[in-house]
C-alpha positions in Angstrom: 59.1 166.7 84.0 60.0 169.0 86.9 60.4 168.0 90.5 61.2 170.1 93.6 63.6 170.0 96.5 63.4 172.2 99.6 66.6 173.1 101.5 68.1 175.9 103.5 69.4 178.9 101.4 72.8 178.8 103.0 73.3 175.1 102.1 72.2 175.8 98.5 74.5 178.8 98.1 77.5 176.8 99.2 76.5 173.9 97.0 76.3 176.0 93.8 80.1 176.4 94.0 80.4 172.7 93.2 79.3 170.6 90.1 77.0 168.5 92.3 74.6 168.7 95.2 73.9 165.9 97.7 71.5 167.6 100.1 71.3 167.0 103.8 69.8 163.5 103.7 71.8 161.6 101.1 74.4 160.3 103.6 71.8 159.0 106.0 68.9 158.0 103.7 70.8 157.2 100.5 68.7 159.5 98.4 67.6 163.1 98.1 64.0 163.9 99.1 62.0 165.7 96.4 58.3 166.3 95.7 55.9 167.3 92.9 54.6 170.8 92.7 51.3 169.8 94.1 53.1 168.2 97.1 55.2 171.3 98.1 52.6 172.8 100.4 52.2 169.6 102.4 55.9 168.9 102.6 56.5 172.4 103.9 53.8 172.0 106.5 54.8 168.4 107.6 58.6 168.7 107.5 59.6 172.3 107.6 57.0 174.0 109.8 58.4 177.0 111.6 61.7 177.0 109.7 63.0 180.1 108.0 65.6 180.7 105.3 64.3 178.0 102.9 64.6 177.8 99.2 62.6 175.7 96.7 64.7 174.3 93.9 63.1 173.3 90.6 64.8 170.4 89.0 64.4 169.4 85.3 64.5 165.6 85.3 65.5 165.6 81.6 68.8 167.2 82.6 69.3 165.3 85.9 71.9 162.6 85.6 71.0 160.6 88.7 68.2 158.0 88.7 64.8 158.9 90.3 62.4 156.5 92.0 58.8 157.4 92.8 58.1 155.8 96.1 56.7 156.1 99.6 59.0 154.4 102.1 56.7 155.1 105.1 53.9 152.9 104.0 51.6 155.6 102.6 49.9 155.7 99.3 51.2 159.1 98.0 54.4 158.7 96.0 57.4 161.1 96.2 60.3 161.4 93.8 63.6 160.4 95.4 66.9 161.1 93.6 69.4 158.2 94.1 72.6 160.2 93.5 73.9 163.7 93.4 72.0 166.5 91.6 74.1 168.0 88.9 73.8 171.7 89.4 72.8 172.5 85.9 69.6 170.4 86.4 68.4 173.0 88.9 66.6 175.4 86.5 64.9 177.7 89.1 65.1 178.7 92.7 62.5 180.5 94.8 62.7 181.7 98.4 59.9 180.3 100.5 
């Protein structure tokens, strides 16, 4: 299965020099926010509207070492994949500027 994470290009370029990536919300939320391919457009609209310099990371969950939970912590029905640990860099199999 593949899931997706949106971040700033500069943050990702810096992270690729390390074996793991924690994103910008792990320290505050305790997990890394991700989405399914069909959720990307809505996530961009709701959370990244007007922001430039973004990149979409495609993560192969078969390679990912950290656990994933599909959940909605805001009380909604739609579930989103949350990664509860660092993303090992080799689990990111593609990146696309958005």
